[in-house]
C-alpha positions as CSV (number, residue, x, y, z in Angstrom):
1,X,14.4,-15.2,-4.8
2,X,11.0,-15.7,-6.6
3,X,10.3,-12.9,-9.1
4,X,7.3,-11.9,-11.2
5,X,7.4,-9.2,-13.9
6,X,4.5,-7.1,-15.1
7,X,4.8,-4.9,-18.2
8,X,2.4,-4.3,-21.1
9,X,5.3,-4.4,-23.6
10,X,6.3,-8.1,-24.4
11,X,9.7,-7.1,-25.6
12,X,10.4,-5.1,-22.4
13,X,9.4,-8.2,-20.4
14,X,11.7,-10.5,-22.2
15,X,14.6,-8.0,-22.0
16,X,14.2,-7.5,-18.3
17,X,13.9,-11.3,-17.7
18,X,17.2,-11.8,-19.6
19,X,18.9,-9.1,-17.6
20,X,17.8,-10.8,-14.3
21,X,18.9,-14.2,-15.4
22,X,22.4,-12.9,-16.1
23,X,22.7,-12.4,-12.4
24,X,23.4,-16.2,-12.0
25,X,25.1,-15.7,-8.6
26,X,21.9,-14.4,-6.9
27,X,19.6,-17.4,-7.2
28,X,16.8,-15.6,-9.1
29,X,13.8,-17.5,-10.2
30,X,11.5,-15.6,-12.6
31,X,8.2,-17.6,-12.0
32,X,5.9,-15.5,-14.1
33,X,5.7,-12.6,-16.7
34,X,2.5,-10.8,-17.4
35,X,1.4,-8.1,-19.9
36,X,-2.1,-7.9,-18.3
37,X,-2.0,-6.2,-14.9
38,X,-5.2,-7.8,-13.7
39,X,-3.9,-11.3,-14.5
40,X,-0.6,-10.3,-12.9
41,X,-2.3,-9.1,-9.7
42,X,-4.2,-12.4,-9.4
43,X,-1.1,-14.5,-9.8
44,X,1.0,-12.4,-7.5
45,X,-1.6,-12.7,-4.7
46,X,-2.1,-16.4,-5.3
47,X,1.6,-17.4,-5.4
48,X,4.6,-17.3,-3.2
49,X,6.5,-14.3,-4.5
50,X,9.4,-12.3,-3.1
51,X,9.8,-9.5,-5.6
52,X,7.6,-7.9,-8.3
53,X,8.9,-5.7,-11.1
54,X,6.0,-3.3,-12.1
55,X,5.9,-1.0,-15.1
56,X,4.4,2.3,-14.0
57,X,2.5,3.0,-17.2
58,X,0.3,0.0,-17.3
59,X,-3.0,0.1,-19.3
60,X,-6.2,0.5,-17.3
61,X,-4.5,0.2,-14.0
62,X,-1.7,2.5,-12.8
63,X,1.4,0.6,-11.7
64,X,1.6,2.5,-8.5
65,X,-2.0,1.8,-7.7
66,X,-1.5,-1.8,-8.4
67,X,1.6,-1.8,-6.1
68,X,-0.4,-0.5,-3.1
69,X,-3.2,-3.0,-3.8
70,X,-0.6,-5.8,-3.7
71,X,0.9,-4.4,-0.5
72,X,-2.5,-4.3,1.1
73,X,-2.6,-8.1,0.9
74,X,1.1,-8.8,1.1
75,X,2.8,-6.1,3.2
76,X,6.2,-7.7,3.0
77,X,6.3,-7.9,-0.8
78,X,9.3,-6.2,-2.4
79,X,8.2,-4.0,-5.4
80,X,10.5,-2.4,-8.0
81,X,9.0,0.1,-10.4
82,X,10.1,0.1,-14.0
83,X,9.6,3.5,-15.7
84,X,10.4,5.1,-19.0
85,X,10.5,8.5,-17.4
86,X,13.8,10.4,-17.2
87,X,15.3,11.2,-13.9
88,X,13.6,14.5,-13.6
89,X,10.2,12.9,-14.1
90,X,10.9,10.2,-11.5
91,X,11.9,12.9,-9.0
92,X,8.7,14.9,-9.7
93,X,6.7,11.7,-9.2
94,X,8.4,11.3,-5.8
95,X,9.6,7.9,-6.8
96,X,13.2,8.7,-6.0
97,X,12.4,7.5,-2.5
98,X,11.3,4.0,-3.5
99,X,12.8,1.2,-5.6
100,X,12.8,1.9,-9.3
101,X,14.8,1.4,-12.4
102,X,14.6,3.4,-15.6
103,X,14.3,1.9,-19.1
104,X,16.3,0.8,-20.9
105,X,17.2,-1.4,-18.0
106,X,20.9,-1.5,-17.3
107,X,22.5,-4.6,-15.8
108,X,24.5,-2.7,-13.2
109,X,21.4,-1.0,-12.0
110,X,19.5,-4.3,-11.8
111,X,22.3,-5.9,-9.9
112,X,22.4,-3.1,-7.3
113,X,18.6,-3.3,-6.9
114,X,18.6,-7.1,-6.5
115,X,21.5,-7.0,-4.0
116,X,19.6,-4.5,-1.9
117,X,16.4,-6.5,-2.0
118,X,18.3,-9.7,-1.2
119,X,19.6,-8.1,2.0
120,X,16.1,-6.8,2.8
121,X,14.5,-10.3,2.4
122,X,17.3,-11.9,4.4
123,X,16.8,-9.6,7.3
124,X,13.0,-9.7,7.3
125,X,12.5,-12.2,10.1
126,X,14.4,-9.8,12.4
127,X,12.4,-6.9,11.3
128,X,9.0,-8.4,12.0
129,X,8.1,-7.2,15.4
130,X,6.6,-9.1,18.3
131,X,2.8,-9.4,18.0
132,X,2.1,-10.8,21.5
133,X,2.1,-7.5,23.3
134,X,0.2,-4.3,22.8
135,X,2.3,-1.3,22.0
136,X,1.6,2.3,22.8
137,X,1.3,5.2,20.4
138,X,1.1,8.9,21.2
139,X,-0.9,11.6,19.5
140,X,-0.7,14.2,22.3
141,X,2.0,16.7,21.2
142,X,3.4,14.5,18.4
143,X,3.0,11.0,16.9
144,X,5.5,8.5,18.4
145,X,5.3,4.8,18.7
146,X,6.6,2.4,21.3
147,X,9.2,-0.1,20.1
148,X,7.9,-3.6,20.8
149,X,11.3,-5.0,21.6
150,X,12.2,-2.1,23.8
151,X,9.3,-1.6,26.1
152,X,8.8,2.0,27.2
153,X,11.1,3.3,24.4
154,X,9.3,5.6,21.9
155,X,10.5,6.7,18.5
156,X,9.2,8.8,15.6
157,X,8.1,7.1,12.5
158,X,10.4,7.9,9.6
159,X,8.6,9.2,6.5
160,X,9.8,9.5,3.0
161,X,7.6,12.5,2.3
162,X,5.7,15.0,4.4
163,X,2.6,14.2,2.5
164,X,2.8,10.5,3.3
165,X,3.1,11.5,6.9
166,X,0.1,13.8,6.8
167,X,-2.1,11.2,5.1
168,X,-1.2,8.6,7.6
169,X,-2.0,10.9,10.5
170,X,-5.2,11.9,8.9
171,X,-6.2,8.2,8.4
172,X,-5.2,7.6,12.1
173,X,-7.5,10.4,13.2
174,X,-10.3,8.9,11.2
175,X,-9.3,5.3,12.0
176,X,-12.0,2.8,11.3
177,X,-13.8,5.2,8.9
178,X,-13.7,5.4,5.1
179,X,-11.6,8.4,4.0
180,X,-12.4,9.2,0.3
181,X,-9.6,9.4,-2.1
182,X,-11.1,12.6,-3.6
183,X,-11.0,14.2,-0.1
184,X,-7.3,13.4,0.3
185,X,-6.6,14.9,-3.2
186,X,-8.6,18.0,-2.4
187,X,-6.7,18.4,0.8
188,X,-3.1,17.8,-0.5
189,X,-3.1,18.3,-4.3
190,X,-5.9,20.8,-5.0
191,X,-4.0,22.4,-7.8
192,X,-3.4,19.1,-9.7
193,X,-5.5,17.6,-12.5
194,X,-7.0,14.3,-11.4
195,X,-4.9,12.3,-13.8
196,X,-1.8,13.7,-12.1
197,X,-3.1,13.8,-8.6
198,X,-4.1,10.1,-8.3
199,X,-0.5,8.8,-9.0
200,X,0.7,11.2,-6.3
201,X,-1.8,9.7,-3.9
202,X,-1.0,6.1,-4.8
203,X,2.7,6.9,-4.3
204,X,2.0,8.4,-0.9
205,X,0.0,5.3,0.2
206,X,2.8,3.1,-1.1
207,X,5.2,5.0,1.1
208,X,2.9,4.6,4.1
209,X,2.6,0.9,3.6
210,X,6.4,0.5,3.4
211,X,6.9,2.6,6.6
212,X,4.4,0.5,8.5
213,X,5.8,-2.8,7.2
214,X,7.9,-3.5,10.3
215,X,4.8,-3.4,12.4
216,X,3.3,-6.3,10.6
217,X,-0.5,-6.5,11.0
218,X,-0.9,-3.8,13.6
219,X,-1.9,-1.3,11.0
220,X,-4.2,-2.4,8.1
221,X,-5.0,0.0,5.3
222,X,-7.9,-1.3,3.2
223,X,-8.2,0.1,-0.3
224,X,-11.7,0.4,-1.6
225,X,-13.0,2.0,-4.9
226,X,-13.9,5.2,-3.1
227,X,-11.1,5.5,-0.5
228,X,-9.1,4.0,2.3
229,X,-9.9,2.6,5.8
230,X,-7.2,2.4,8.4
231,X,-7.7,-0.2,11.2
232,X,-5.4,-0.7,14.1
233,X,-5.0,-3.7,16.3
234,X,-2.6,-4.3,19.2
235,X,-1.9,-0.5,19.4
236,X,-3.0,1.5,22.4
237,X,-3.4,5.2,21.5
238,X,-2.8,7.6,24.4
239,X,-5.8,9.8,23.3
240,X,-8.1,6.8,23.5
241,X,-6.8,5.6,26.8
242,X,-7.0,9.1,28.2
243,X,-10.5,9.9,27.0
244,X,-11.9,6.4,27.8
245,X,-10.8,6.8,31.5
246,X,-12.6,10.1,32.0
247,X,-15.7,8.8,30.2
248,X,-15.8,5.8,32.5
249,X,-14.9,8.0,35.6
250,X,-16.8,11.3,35.0
251,X,-16.7,12.5,38.6
252,X,-13.7,13.0,40.9
253,X,-13.7,11.0,44.1
254,X,-11.4,9.6,46.7
255,X,-11.5,6.4,44.7
256,X,-10.8,7.9,41.3
257,X,-8.4,10.7,42.1
258,X,-5.2,8.7,41.8
259,X,-6.4,7.4,38.4
260,X,-7.2,11.0,37.3
261,X,-3.7,12.1,38.3
262,X,-2.0,9.3,36.3
263,X,-4.2,9.9,33.3
264,X,-3.5,13.6,33.2
265,X,0.2,12.8,32.9
266,X,-0.6,11.4,29.4
267,X,-1.6,14.9,28.3
268,X,2.0,16.0,27.4
269,X,0.8,18.6,25.0
270,X,-2.2,19.4,22.8
271,X,-3.4,16.9,20.3
272,X,-0.9,16.9,17.3
273,X,0.7,20.0,18.7
274,X,3.9,19.6,16.7
275,X,1.9,19.2,13.5
276,X,0.4,22.3,11.9
277,X,-2.6,20.5,10.3
278,X,-5.7,22.7,9.9
279,X,-7.9,19.7,9.8
280,X,-6.8,18.6,13.3
281,X,-7.9,21.8,14.9
282,X,-11.5,20.6,15.7
283,X,-10.3,17.5,17.5
284,X,-7.5,19.5,19.2
285,X,-10.0,22.0,20.7
286,X,-12.4,19.2,21.7
287,X,-9.7,17.5,23.7
288,X,-8.5,20.8,25.2
289,X,-12.0,21.4,26.5
290,X,-12.2,18.0,28.0
291,X,-8.8,18.5,29.7
292,X,-10.1,21.9,31.1
293,X,-13.3,20.3,32.4
294,X,-11.4,17.5,34.1
295,X,-8.8,19.9,35.6
296,X,-11.5,22.2,37.0
297,X,-13.3,19.3,38.5
298,X,-10.0,18.1,40.1
299,X,-9.2,21.5,41.5
300,X,-12.6,21.9,43.0
301,X,-12.4,18.5,44.6
302,X,-9.1,19.4,46.1
303,X,-10.6,22.6,47.6
304,X,-13.6,20.6,49.0
305,X,-11.1,18.2,50.6
306,X,-9.0,21.1,51.9
307,X,-6.0,20.0,49.9
308,X,-5.3,23.6,49.1
309,X,-1.7,23.3,47.8
310,X,-2.8,20.7,45.3
311,X,-5.7,22.9,44.2
312,X,-3.4,25.8,43.7
313,X,-1.1,23.8,41.5
314,X,-4.1,22.6,39.5
315,X,-5.3,26.1,38.9
316,X,-1.7,27.2,37.9
317,X,-1.7,24.4,35.3
318,X,-5.1,25.6,34.0
319,X,-3.7,29.1,33.6
320,X,-0.8,27.8,31.6
321,X,-2.9,25.7,29.3
322,X,-5.9,28.0,29.1
323,X,-4.7,31.5,30.0
324,X,-8.1,33.1,29.2
325,X,-10.0,30.8,31.6
326,X,-11.4,33.2,34.2
327,X,-12.4,30.5,36.7
328,X,-8.8,29.7,37.4
329,X,-7.8,33.2,38.4
330,X,-11.0,33.8,40.4
331,X,-10.6,30.6,42.3
332,X,-7.1,31.5,43.2
333,X,-8.2,35.0,44.3
334,X,-10.7,33.4,46.7
335,X,-8.1,30.9,48.0
336,X,-5.6,33.6,48.7
337,X,-8.3,35.7,50.3
338,X,-9.0,32.8,52.7
339,X,-5.3,32.5,53.4
340,X,-5.2,36.3,54.2
341,X,-2.7,36.8,51.3
342,X,-3.8,40.1,49.8
343,X,-0.7,40.5,47.6
344,X,-1.6,37.3,45.7
345,X,-5.3,38.3,45.4
346,X,-4.2,41.6,43.8
347,X,-1.7,39.8,41.6
348,X,-4.3,37.2,40.3
349,X,-6.8,40.0,39.5
350,X,-4.1,42.0,37.7
351,X,-2.9,39.0,35.7
352,X,-6.5,38.3,34.6
353,X,-7.1,41.9,33.6
354,X,-3.9,42.0,31.6
355,X,-4.4,38.8,29.7
356,X,-8.0,39.6,28.8
357,X,-7.0,43.1,27.6
358,X,-4.0,41.9,25.6
359,X,-5.8,38.9,24.0
360,X,-9.4,40.1,23.7
361,X,-9.6,43.8,24.5
362,X,-12.1,43.0,27.3
363,X,-12.4,43.3,31.1
364,X,-13.1,40.5,33.6
365,X,-16.7,39.3,34.0
366,X,-18.8,41.6,36.2
367,X,-19.2,39.0,39.0
368,X,-15.4,38.9,39.4
369,X,-15.0,42.7,39.4
370,X,-17.9,42.9,42.0
371,X,-16.2,40.3,44.2
372,X,-12.8,42.1,43.9
373,X,-14.3,45.5,44.7
374,X,-16.1,44.2,47.7
375,X,-13.0,42.3,48.9
376,X,-10.9,45.5,48.4
377,X,-13.4,47.4,50.5
378,X,-13.2,45.0,53.3
379,X,-16.5,43.2,52.8
380,X,-16.5,39.5,53.9
381,X,-16.5,37.6,50.5
382,X,-14.5,34.5,51.4
383,X,-17.1,31.9,50.3
384,X,-15.2,29.6,48.0
385,X,-18.4,28.7,46.1
């Protein structure tokens, strides 16, 4: 295993190197030691390296920030943080979830760390997933990803921290766009001083890179001075597939109806429904409105084609998703009037009155009340339009 050490303390470097070389059964080759983090970064990126030991408290460049810069270029690089913090400080830094050792470096701790990394390196070829097939990823209801070696099988991504998960999903929502580091800090660590908030951010990005490592180049997080850009390749998002279909097929027709039906199956729940992120609400509402528009168009097409049972099911679905949508109740009232089913007409009007009163303290729109009164009085009002 080829190892590089980076620490601004020369004595600490030599001590760690000696401890590593004591593990003579592990075939460890220390190919470089650096006190300058910028020089270390240059050499690590230029050379064939398996493992890097990084001191957290490097001058000019935070060790965690350096780590995520390295992982941007070398996602499979194994990084071990070396810290002078006591255990409580490591936990507060959220580093308990990544590889770290505490100074003074103990040989037994180094041995356990290297054994774990050796196993990880040995299994790496099996962990790298196939890259010759697009995989699918869901954002309706919750974020899940298809396993490339198990087509059709979806799994949750496993996150070290909830903040790492939220940052990834936020980057995913803004994929292809620059997300400023300051915006992420304001969103997740508003109470922190900047000198404490940035290490938290770098740690979270580090977690994200490690979580995405098995997916190889499908997810690329680019680190700029101002922020991060997430680009995806070979990943089909359900929300993109869903929206692109309806943008390409804006009207319902005999030719498009089957495609509409299949695409609507992708809408398994609202956008990020299982995640209570305030910043997702705008996109959630936009997609809900698109779903409603498509559903109403499909229901009206079914009525025009005299496929009444399918129209009724469509309106029921609208009522479940958008219980305040008057058009669904009114359309059902007119359908049941045509079918000479007065009980269902009364029921739909009653349901509409109840939900509007409970949720908004309002009554149905005047045109609906007028239609209902005329129908109740026996006036012919069966025009579906």
